Structure formats: C-alpha cells, structure tokens
mmCIF file as gemmi writes it, N, C-alpha and C atoms, coordinates in Angstrom:
data_model
loop_
_atom_site.group_PDB
_atom_site.id
_atom_site.type_symbol
_atom_site.label_atom_id
_atom_site.label_alt_id
_atom_site.label_comp_id
_atom_site.label_asym_id
_atom_site.label_entity_id
_atom_site.label_seq_id
_atom_site.pdbx_PDB_ins_code
_atom_site.Cartn_x
_atom_site.Cartn_y
_atom_site.Cartn_z
_atom_site.occupancy
_atom_site.B_iso_or_equiv
_atom_site.pdbx_formal_charge
_atom_site.auth_seq_id
_atom_site.auth_asym_id
_atom_site.pdbx_PDB_model_num
ATOM 1 N N . UNK Axp A 1 ? -18.291 -51.138 -18.407 1 0 ? 1 A 1
ATOM 2 C CA . UNK Axp A 1 ? -18.17 -50.466 -17.136 1 0 ? 1 A 1
ATOM 3 C C . UNK Axp A 1 ? -17.371 -49.172 -17.311 1 0 ? 1 A 1
ATOM 4 N N . UNK Axp A 2 ? -17.779 -48.167 -16.594 1 0 ? 2 A 1
ATOM 5 C CA . UNK Axp A 2 ? -17.099 -46.874 -16.609 1 0 ? 2 A 1
ATOM 6 C C . UNK Axp A 2 ? -16.469 -46.629 -15.239 1 0 ? 2 A 1
ATOM 7 N N . UNK Axp A 3 ? -15.362 -45.916 -15.233 1 0 ? 3 A 1
ATOM 8 C CA . UNK Axp A 3 ? -14.661 -45.626 -13.988 1 0 ? 3 A 1
ATOM 9 C C . UNK Axp A 3 ? -15.116 -44.291 -13.419 1 0 ? 3 A 1
ATOM 10 N N . UNK Axp A 4 ? -15.387 -44.281 -12.117 1 0 ? 4 A 1
ATOM 11 C CA . UNK Axp A 4 ? -15.796 -43.093 -11.379 1 0 ? 4 A 1
ATOM 12 C C . UNK Axp A 4 ? -14.816 -42.883 -10.241 1 0 ? 4 A 1
ATOM 13 N N . UNK Axp A 5 ? -14.564 -41.623 -9.893 1 0 ? 5 A 1
ATOM 14 C CA . UNK Axp A 5 ? -13.631 -41.287 -8.827 1 0 ? 5 A 1
ATOM 15 C C . UNK Axp A 5 ? -14.409 -40.77 -7.626 1 0 ? 5 A 1
ATOM 16 N N . UNK Axp A 6 ? -14.202 -41.419 -6.471 1 0 ? 6 A 1
ATOM 17 C CA . UNK Axp A 6 ? -14.802 -40.994 -5.206 1 0 ? 6 A 1
ATOM 18 C C . UNK Axp A 6 ? -13.725 -40.334 -4.358 1 0 ? 6 A 1
ATOM 19 N N . UNK Axp A 7 ? -14.035 -39.167 -3.814 1 0 ? 7 A 1
ATOM 20 C CA . UNK Axp A 7 ? -13.122 -38.499 -2.898 1 0 ? 7 A 1
ATOM 21 C C . UNK Axp A 7 ? -13.901 -37.99 -1.692 1 0 ? 7 A 1
ATOM 22 N N . UNK Axp A 8 ? -13.275 -38.067 -0.512 1 0 ? 8 A 1
ATOM 23 C CA . UNK Axp A 8 ? -13.863 -37.544 0.724 1 0 ? 8 A 1
ATOM 24 C C . UNK Axp A 8 ? -12.837 -36.628 1.375 1 0 ? 8 A 1
ATOM 25 N N . UNK Axp A 9 ? -13.33 -35.559 2.011 1 0 ? 9 A 1
ATOM 26 C CA . UNK Axp A 9 ? -12.466 -34.516 2.561 1 0 ? 9 A 1
ATOM 27 C C . UNK Axp A 9 ? -12.814 -34.188 3.999 1 0 ? 9 A 1
ATOM 28 N N . UNK Axp A 10 ? -11.811 -33.751 4.76 1 0 ? 10 A 1
ATOM 29 C CA . UNK Axp A 10 ? -12.027 -33.192 6.087 1 0 ? 10 A 1
ATOM 30 C C . UNK Axp A 10 ? -12.525 -31.758 5.91 1 0 ? 10 A 1
ATOM 31 N N . UNK Axp A 11 ? -13.099 -31.141 6.963 1 0 ? 11 A 1
ATOM 32 C CA . UNK Axp A 11 ? -13.559 -29.75 6.856 1 0 ? 11 A 1
ATOM 33 C C . UNK Axp A 11 ? -12.458 -28.78 6.448 1 0 ? 11 A 1
ATOM 34 N N . UNK Axp A 12 ? -11.209 -29.106 6.71 1 0 ? 12 A 1
ATOM 35 C CA . UNK Axp A 12 ? -10.08 -28.246 6.346 1 0 ? 12 A 1
ATOM 36 C C . UNK Axp A 12 ? -9.743 -28.349 4.863 1 0 ? 12 A 1
ATOM 37 N N . UNK Axp A 13 ? -10.333 -29.332 4.176 1 0 ? 13 A 1
ATOM 38 C CA . UNK Axp A 13 ? -10.039 -29.557 2.767 1 0 ? 13 A 1
ATOM 39 C C . UNK Axp A 13 ? -9.039 -30.674 2.542 1 0 ? 13 A 1
ATOM 40 N N . UNK Axp A 14 ? -8.481 -31.206 3.63 1 0 ? 14 A 1
ATOM 41 C CA . UNK Axp A 14 ? -7.507 -32.297 3.528 1 0 ? 14 A 1
ATOM 42 C C . UNK Axp A 14 ? -8.196 -33.562 3.014 1 0 ? 14 A 1
ATOM 43 N N . UNK Axp A 15 ? -7.571 -34.202 2.047 1 0 ? 15 A 1
ATOM 44 C CA . UNK Axp A 15 ? -8.11 -35.417 1.448 1 0 ? 15 A 1
ATOM 45 C C . UNK Axp A 15 ? -8.077 -36.571 2.453 1 0 ? 15 A 1
ATOM 46 N N . UNK Axp A 16 ? -9.214 -37.239 2.629 1 0 ? 16 A 1
ATOM 47 C CA . UNK Axp A 16 ? -9.297 -38.402 3.512 1 0 ? 16 A 1
ATOM 48 C C . UNK Axp A 16 ? -9.103 -39.676 2.706 1 0 ? 16 A 1
ATOM 49 N N . UNK Axp A 17 ? -9.841 -39.776 1.604 1 0 ? 17 A 1
ATOM 50 C CA . UNK Axp A 17 ? -9.786 -40.982 0.781 1 0 ? 17 A 1
ATOM 51 C C . UNK Axp A 17 ? -10.059 -40.626 -0.676 1 0 ? 17 A 1
ATOM 52 N N . UNK Axp A 18 ? -9.42 -41.381 -1.566 1 0 ? 18 A 1
ATOM 53 C CA . UNK Axp A 18 ? -9.661 -41.245 -3.002 1 0 ? 18 A 1
ATOM 54 C C . UNK Axp A 18 ? -9.649 -42.654 -3.577 1 0 ? 18 A 1
ATOM 55 N N . UNK Axp A 19 ? -10.767 -43.052 -4.177 1 0 ? 19 A 1
ATOM 56 C CA . UNK Axp A 19 ? -10.89 -44.397 -4.726 1 0 ? 19 A 1
ATOM 57 C C . UNK Axp A 19 ? -11.522 -44.337 -6.11 1 0 ? 19 A 1
ATOM 58 N N . UNK Axp A 20 ? -11.231 -45.353 -6.911 1 0 ? 20 A 1
ATOM 59 C CA . UNK Axp A 20 ? -11.883 -45.505 -8.216 1 0 ? 20 A 1
ATOM 60 C C . UNK Axp A 20 ? -12.897 -46.63 -8.109 1 0 ? 20 A 1
ATOM 61 N N . UNK Axp A 21 ? -14.107 -46.358 -8.569 1 0 ? 21 A 1
ATOM 62 C CA . UNK Axp A 21 ? -15.18 -47.344 -8.563 1 0 ? 21 A 1
ATOM 63 C C . UNK Axp A 21 ? -15.68 -47.51 -9.992 1 0 ? 21 A 1
ATOM 64 N N . UNK Axp A 22 ? -16.2 -48.691 -10.312 1 0 ? 22 A 1
ATOM 65 C CA . UNK Axp A 22 ? -16.723 -48.967 -11.654 1 0 ? 22 A 1
ATOM 66 C C . UNK Axp A 22 ? -18.229 -49.197 -11.609 1 0 ? 22 A 1
ATOM 67 N N . UNK Axp A 23 ? -18.936 -48.528 -12.52 1 0 ? 23 A 1
ATOM 68 C CA . UNK Axp A 23 ? -20.385 -48.648 -12.646 1 0 ? 23 A 1
ATOM 69 C C . UNK Axp A 23 ? -20.753 -48.673 -14.115 1 0 ? 23 A 1
ATOM 70 N N . UNK Axp A 24 ? -21.951 -49.125 -14.417 1 0 ? 24 A 1
ATOM 71 C CA . UNK Axp A 24 ? -22.441 -49.2 -15.795 1 0 ? 24 A 1
ATOM 72 C C . UNK Axp A 24 ? -22.679 -47.818 -16.403 1 0 ? 24 A 1
ATOM 73 N N . UNK Axp A 25 ? -23.274 -46.904 -15.598 1 0 ? 25 A 1
ATOM 74 C CA . UNK Axp A 25 ? -23.628 -45.573 -16.095 1 0 ? 25 A 1
ATOM 75 C C . UNK Axp A 25 ? -23.818 -44.624 -14.908 1 0 ? 25 A 1
ATOM 76 N N . UNK Axp A 26 ? -24.133 -43.368 -15.182 1 0 ? 26 A 1
ATOM 77 C CA . UNK Axp A 26 ? -24.282 -42.366 -14.12 1 0 ? 26 A 1
ATOM 78 C C . UNK Axp A 26 ? -25.423 -42.699 -13.163 1 0 ? 26 A 1
ATOM 79 N N . UNK Axp A 27 ? -26.507 -43.21 -13.689 1 0 ? 27 A 1
ATOM 80 C CA . UNK Axp A 27 ? -27.655 -43.56 -12.841 1 0 ? 27 A 1
ATOM 81 C C . UNK Axp A 27 ? -27.273 -44.674 -11.86 1 0 ? 27 A 1
ATOM 82 N N . UNK Axp A 28 ? -26.602 -45.689 -12.363 1 0 ? 28 A 1
ATOM 83 C CA . UNK Axp A 28 ? -26.124 -46.799 -11.542 1 0 ? 28 A 1
ATOM 84 C C . UNK Axp A 28 ? -25.101 -46.294 -10.519 1 0 ? 28 A 1
ATOM 85 N N . UNK Axp A 29 ? -24.229 -45.39 -10.947 1 0 ? 29 A 1
ATOM 86 C CA . UNK Axp A 29 ? -23.208 -44.828 -10.063 1 0 ? 29 A 1
ATOM 87 C C . UNK Axp A 29 ? -23.85 -44.061 -8.91 1 0 ? 29 A 1
ATOM 88 N N . UNK Axp A 30 ? -24.892 -43.312 -9.208 1 0 ? 30 A 1
ATOM 89 C CA . UNK Axp A 30 ? -25.562 -42.542 -8.155 1 0 ? 30 A 1
ATOM 90 C C . UNK Axp A 30 ? -26.203 -43.477 -7.136 1 0 ? 30 A 1
ATOM 91 N N . UNK Axp A 31 ? -26.927 -44.469 -7.614 1 0 ? 31 A 1
ATOM 92 C CA . UNK Axp A 31 ? -27.633 -45.388 -6.717 1 0 ? 31 A 1
ATOM 93 C C . UNK Axp A 31 ? -26.652 -46.231 -5.899 1 0 ? 31 A 1
ATOM 94 N N . UNK Axp A 32 ? -25.754 -46.909 -6.567 1 0 ? 32 A 1
ATOM 95 C CA . UNK Axp A 32 ? -24.814 -47.797 -5.873 1 0 ? 32 A 1
ATOM 96 C C . UNK Axp A 32 ? -23.745 -47.011 -5.128 1 0 ? 32 A 1
ATOM 97 N N . UNK Axp A 33 ? -23.381 -45.847 -5.662 1 0 ? 33 A 1
ATOM 98 C CA . UNK Axp A 33 ? -22.407 -44.998 -4.987 1 0 ? 33 A 1
ATOM 99 C C . UNK Axp A 33 ? -22.902 -44.56 -3.624 1 0 ? 33 A 1
ATOM 100 N N . UNK Axp A 34 ? -24.173 -44.192 -3.529 1 0 ? 34 A 1
ATOM 101 C CA . UNK Axp A 34 ? -24.763 -43.822 -2.235 1 0 ? 34 A 1
ATOM 102 C C . UNK Axp A 34 ? -24.68 -44.986 -1.25 1 0 ? 34 A 1
ATOM 103 N N . UNK Axp A 35 ? -24.898 -46.208 -1.727 1 0 ? 35 A 1
ATOM 104 C CA . UNK Axp A 35 ? -24.803 -47.392 -0.877 1 0 ? 35 A 1
ATOM 105 C C . UNK Axp A 35 ? -23.363 -47.601 -0.404 1 0 ? 35 A 1
ATOM 106 N N . UNK Axp A 36 ? -22.397 -47.479 -1.31 1 0 ? 36 A 1
ATOM 107 C CA . UNK Axp A 36 ? -20.984 -47.63 -0.956 1 0 ? 36 A 1
ATOM 108 C C . UNK Axp A 36 ? -20.569 -46.587 0.08 1 0 ? 36 A 1
ATOM 109 N N . UNK Axp A 37 ? -20.997 -45.347 -0.125 1 0 ? 37 A 1
ATOM 110 C CA . UNK Axp A 37 ? -20.648 -44.247 0.771 1 0 ? 37 A 1
ATOM 111 C C . UNK Axp A 37 ? -21.187 -44.519 2.169 1 0 ? 37 A 1
ATOM 112 N N . UNK Axp A 38 ? -22.417 -45.015 2.248 1 0 ? 38 A 1
ATOM 113 C CA . UNK Axp A 38 ? -23.005 -45.353 3.542 1 0 ? 38 A 1
ATOM 114 C C . UNK Axp A 38 ? -22.234 -46.496 4.209 1 0 ? 38 A 1
ATOM 115 N N . UNK Axp A 39 ? -21.903 -47.537 3.443 1 0 ? 39 A 1
ATOM 116 C CA . UNK Axp A 39 ? -21.146 -48.672 3.98 1 0 ? 39 A 1
ATOM 117 C C . UNK Axp A 39 ? -19.79 -48.236 4.522 1 0 ? 39 A 1
ATOM 118 N N . UNK Axp A 40 ? -19.149 -47.275 3.862 1 0 ? 40 A 1
ATOM 119 C CA . UNK Axp A 40 ? -17.811 -46.824 4.258 1 0 ? 40 A 1
ATOM 120 C C . UNK Axp A 40 ? -17.862 -45.768 5.365 1 0 ? 40 A 1
ATOM 121 N N . UNK Axp A 41 ? -19.063 -45.312 5.714 1 0 ? 41 A 1
ATOM 122 C CA . UNK Axp A 41 ? -19.221 -44.355 6.803 1 0 ? 41 A 1
ATOM 123 C C . UNK Axp A 41 ? -18.92 -42.91 6.441 1 0 ? 41 A 1
ATOM 124 N N . UNK Axp A 42 ? -19.095 -42.533 5.183 1 0 ? 42 A 1
ATOM 125 C CA . UNK Axp A 42 ? -18.797 -41.173 4.742 1 0 ? 42 A 1
ATOM 126 C C . UNK Axp A 42 ? -20.045 -40.342 4.445 1 0 ? 42 A 1
ATOM 127 N N . UNK Axp A 43 ? -21.209 -40.753 4.916 1 0 ? 43 A 1
ATOM 128 C CA . UNK Axp A 43 ? -22.439 -40.022 4.583 1 0 ? 43 A 1
ATOM 129 C C . UNK Axp A 43 ? -22.45 -38.601 5.139 1 0 ? 43 A 1
ATOM 130 N N . UNK Axp A 44 ? -21.789 -38.359 6.273 1 0 ? 44 A 1
ATOM 131 C CA . UNK Axp A 44 ? -21.79 -37.032 6.881 1 0 ? 44 A 1
ATOM 132 C C . UNK Axp A 44 ? -20.489 -36.277 6.625 1 0 ? 44 A 1
ATOM 133 N N . UNK Axp A 45 ? -19.636 -36.845 5.794 1 0 ? 45 A 1
ATOM 134 C CA . UNK Axp A 45 ? -18.36 -36.237 5.44 1 0 ? 45 A 1
ATOM 135 C C . UNK Axp A 45 ? -18.494 -35.579 4.073 1 0 ? 45 A 1
ATOM 136 N N . UNK Axp A 46 ? -17.801 -34.479 3.866 1 0 ? 46 A 1
ATOM 137 C CA . UNK Axp A 46 ? -17.807 -33.855 2.546 1 0 ? 46 A 1
ATOM 138 C C . UNK Axp A 46 ? -17.216 -34.835 1.545 1 0 ? 46 A 1
ATOM 139 N N . UNK Axp A 47 ? -17.965 -35.114 0.482 1 0 ? 47 A 1
ATOM 140 C CA . UNK Axp A 47 ? -17.518 -36.086 -0.51 1 0 ? 47 A 1
ATOM 141 C C . UNK Axp A 47 ? -18.109 -35.776 -1.876 1 0 ? 47 A 1
ATOM 142 N N . UNK Axp A 48 ? -17.507 -36.416 -2.885 1 0 ? 48 A 1
ATOM 143 C CA . UNK Axp A 48 ? -18.014 -36.262 -4.251 1 0 ? 48 A 1
ATOM 144 C C . UNK Axp A 48 ? -17.712 -37.532 -5.042 1 0 ? 48 A 1
ATOM 145 N N . UNK Axp A 49 ? -18.513 -37.743 -6.06 1 0 ? 49 A 1
ATOM 146 C CA . UNK Axp A 49 ? -18.316 -38.842 -7.001 1 0 ? 49 A 1
ATOM 147 C C . UNK Axp A 49 ? -18.455 -38.252 -8.395 1 0 ? 49 A 1
ATOM 148 N N . UNK Axp A 50 ? -17.409 -38.404 -9.207 1 0 ? 50 A 1
ATOM 149 C CA . UNK Axp A 50 ? -17.417 -37.85 -10.557 1 0 ? 50 A 1
ATOM 150 C C . UNK Axp A 50 ? -17.145 -38.956 -11.573 1 0 ? 50 A 1
ATOM 151 N N . UNK Axp A 51 ? -17.688 -38.777 -12.786 1 0 ? 51 A 1
ATOM 152 C CA . UNK Axp A 51 ? -17.423 -39.754 -13.844 1 0 ? 51 A 1
ATOM 153 C C . UNK Axp A 51 ? -16.099 -39.421 -14.523 1 0 ? 51 A 1
ATOM 154 N N . UNK Axp A 52 ? -15.705 -40.226 -15.484 1 0 ? 52 A 1
ATOM 155 C CA . UNK Axp A 52 ? -14.403 -40.05 -16.135 1 0 ? 52 A 1
ATOM 156 C C . UNK Axp A 52 ? -14.313 -38.758 -16.942 1 0 ? 52 A 1
ATOM 157 N N . UNK Axp A 53 ? -15.445 -38.15 -17.255 1 0 ? 53 A 1
ATOM 158 C CA . UNK Axp A 53 ? -15.448 -36.859 -17.963 1 0 ? 53 A 1
ATOM 159 C C . UNK Axp A 53 ? -15.406 -35.679 -16.997 1 0 ? 53 A 1
ATOM 160 N N . UNK Axp A 54 ? -15.464 -35.964 -15.697 1 0 ? 54 A 1
ATOM 161 C CA . UNK Axp A 54 ? -15.444 -34.915 -14.693 1 0 ? 54 A 1
ATOM 162 C C . UNK Axp A 54 ? -16.823 -34.443 -14.265 1 0 ? 54 A 1
ATOM 163 N N . UNK Axp A 55 ? -17.88 -35.078 -14.793 1 0 ? 55 A 1
ATOM 164 C CA . UNK Axp A 55 ? -19.248 -34.7 -14.419 1 0 ? 55 A 1
ATOM 165 C C . UNK Axp A 55 ? -19.524 -35.146 -12.991 1 0 ? 55 A 1
ATOM 166 N N . UNK Axp A 56 ? -20.048 -34.227 -12.193 1 0 ? 56 A 1
ATOM 167 C CA . UNK Axp A 56 ? -20.391 -34.503 -10.809 1 0 ? 56 A 1
ATOM 168 C C . UNK Axp A 56 ? -21.643 -35.372 -10.745 1 0 ? 56 A 1
ATOM 169 N N . UNK Axp A 57 ? -21.526 -36.544 -10.115 1 0 ? 57 A 1
ATOM 170 C CA . UNK Axp A 57 ? -22.655 -37.464 -9.996 1 0 ? 57 A 1
ATOM 171 C C . UNK Axp A 57 ? -23.271 -37.373 -8.605 1 0 ? 57 A 1
ATOM 172 N N . UNK Axp A 58 ? -22.431 -37.285 -7.582 1 0 ? 58 A 1
ATOM 173 C CA . UNK Axp A 58 ? -22.867 -37.12 -6.192 1 0 ? 58 A 1
ATOM 174 C C . UNK Axp A 58 ? -21.988 -36.07 -5.526 1 0 ? 58 A 1
ATOM 175 N N . UNK Axp A 59 ? -22.584 -35.288 -4.618 1 0 ? 59 A 1
ATOM 176 C CA . UNK Axp A 59 ? -21.81 -34.31 -3.866 1 0 ? 59 A 1
ATOM 177 C C . UNK Axp A 59 ? -22.515 -34.051 -2.543 1 0 ? 59 A 1
ATOM 178 N N . UNK Axp A 60 ? -21.721 -33.983 -1.486 1 0 ? 60 A 1
ATOM 179 C CA . UNK Axp A 60 ? -22.273 -33.664 -0.161 1 0 ? 60 A 1
ATOM 180 C C . UNK Axp A 60 ? -21.292 -32.779 0.577 1 0 ? 60 A 1
ATOM 181 N N . UNK Axp A 61 ? -21.798 -31.706 1.197 1 0 ? 61 A 1
ATOM 182 C CA . UNK Axp A 61 ? -20.954 -30.8 1.99 1 0 ? 61 A 1
ATOM 183 C C . UNK Axp A 61 ? -21.223 -31.051 3.447 1 0 ? 61 A 1
C-alpha cells in the first residue's frame, strides 16, 4: 500500500481538511479517491490528491 495525501480548500485558500489515505497504486487511488471524496461531500470543493512523490492524482477547482 502507498500513502496518498488528500487536501480540500475554501475559495480563500484556507485549508479545510488534510488526510492520508492508502491505496495500491495511482489508478486505484484515482478510482477509490473519487468515491471517498463523494462520500465526504467534497466533490464541489477545491481539492487534490497526491501520491507520496508529490504527483497529482486528482484535482478539482
């Protein structure tokens, strides 16, 4: 399992939430990350999901 960092922001740039999630790979992170984001109610909030190397896996403005 690899660790991914999820962050969500207010329009002002203020951090709302920062969590670490574990997935098998980037493809799994993208698919399951989208599901987690929807469950947590952040689909319309600016957010990002990056892998441990800093590669952007998901991003929404």
